C-alpha positions as CSV (number, residue, x, y, z in Angstrom):
1,M,66.8,88.0,112.9
2,M,68.6,84.7,113.3
3,K,70.3,83.9,116.6
4,L,73.9,82.7,116.2
5,D,75.0,79.7,118.2
6,P,78.4,79.2,119.7
7,K,79.2,76.7,117.0
8,D,78.5,79.4,114.4
9,F,81.0,81.7,116.1
10,E,83.5,78.9,116.2
11,A,83.1,78.2,112.5
12,L,83.6,81.9,111.8
13,E,86.6,82.0,114.0
14,R,88.2,79.0,112.1
15,L,87.4,80.7,108.8
16,I,88.9,84.0,109.8
17,Y,92.0,82.2,111.3
18,S,92.5,80.1,108.1
19,C,92.0,83.2,105.9
20,G,93.7,85.7,108.1
21,D,96.4,86.7,105.7
22,D,93.9,87.2,102.9
23,I,91.7,89.3,105.2
24,A,94.7,91.4,106.3
25,V,95.7,92.0,102.7
26,A,92.2,93.0,101.8
27,I,92.0,95.4,104.7
28,A,95.4,96.9,103.9
29,R,94.3,97.4,100.3
30,S,91.1,99.1,101.4
31,F,93.0,101.5,103.7
32,G,95.4,102.2,100.8
33,R,92.5,103.1,98.5
34,L,91.0,105.2,101.3
35,E,94.3,107.0,101.7
36,D,94.4,107.7,98.0
37,R,90.9,109.1,98.0
38,V,91.7,111.4,100.9
39,D,94.8,112.6,99.1
40,I,92.8,113.4,96.0
41,M,90.2,115.2,98.1
42,E,92.9,117.3,99.9
43,S,94.3,118.3,96.5
44,R,90.9,119.4,95.3
45,I,90.3,121.4,98.5
46,Q,93.7,123.1,98.2
47,A,93.1,123.9,94.5
48,R,89.7,125.4,95.3
49,L,91.1,127.4,98.3
50,G,93.6,128.8,95.9
51,E,90.9,129.8,93.5
52,V,89.0,131.5,96.3
53,E,92.1,133.4,97.4
54,N,92.6,134.6,93.9
55,I,89.0,135.9,93.7
56,V,89.3,137.6,97.1
57,R,92.5,139.3,96.0
58,L,90.7,140.7,93.0
59,L,88.0,142.2,95.1
């Protein structure tokens, strides 16, 4: 494992600072996609729970 020097951290800090807007947009898009996936999963769960309820009513 390589050890990072303070100058490496400074370089990363400058890179993040100069690309901050792009990084923020990328993170926001990632959270947006995650939220969409969670919504889809919730819909699937609700649909399956409805199916189970229907089966239980028939018993």
